[in-house]
C-alpha positions in Angstrom: 152.9 183.6 136.6 153.3 183.7 132.9 150.9 186.0 131.1 148.1 183.8 129.8 147.8 186.0 126.7 151.3 184.8 125.7 150.6 181.1 125.8 150.2 179.5 122.4 150.5 175.8 122.9 147.6 173.4 123.1 147.1 170.4 125.4 145.0 167.3 124.9 142.2 166.8 127.5 139.8 163.9 127.2 140.3 163.5 123.4 139.9 167.3 122.8 142.5 169.9 122.1 142.1 172.8 124.5 143.9 176.1 124.2 146.1 176.6 127.3 144.9 180.2 127.6 141.3 179.0 127.9 142.3 176.2 130.2 144.0 178.7 132.6 141.2 181.2 132.3 138.6 178.6 133.3 140.6 177.5 136.3 141.3 181.1 137.4 137.6 181.9 137.1 136.5 178.8 139.0 139.2 178.9 141.6 140.4 175.4 140.7 143.9 176.4 139.7 146.3 174.8 142.2 150.0 175.3 142.7 152.1 172.9 144.7 154.4 174.8 147.1 157.4 172.8 148.4 158.5 175.5 150.9 158.3 179.2 151.8 161.5 180.9 152.5 162.3 184.5 153.6 163.7 186.8 150.9 167.0 186.7 152.7 167.3 183.0 151.7 166.9 183.7 148.0 170.4 182.2 147.2 169.4 179.0 149.0 166.1 178.9 147.1 168.0 179.2 143.9 170.4 176.4 144.8 167.5 174.1 145.7 165.6 174.9 142.5 168.7 174.2 140.4 169.3 170.9 142.2 165.8 169.8 141.2 163.7 167.1 142.8 161.3 169.5 144.6 157.7 168.4 145.0 156.5 171.9 144.1 157.5 175.5 143.8 159.6 177.5 146.2 158.1 180.8 147.4 160.0 183.8 148.6 158.2 185.7 151.3 158.8 189.4 151.1 
């Protein structure tokens, strides 16, 4: 995950501008940060994961299991 301290952009939420760092911190603290996972692949299939990611169209992230 990107270090929240390095995020500088803002996003509009309900008419208010909210710092992305604060947005992330709130969701991490409340346990409401959700990540969509398209598939979990063994580390040995890292090349396949890379190909699938570059091809696009995934409904979430690919996770490599170590």
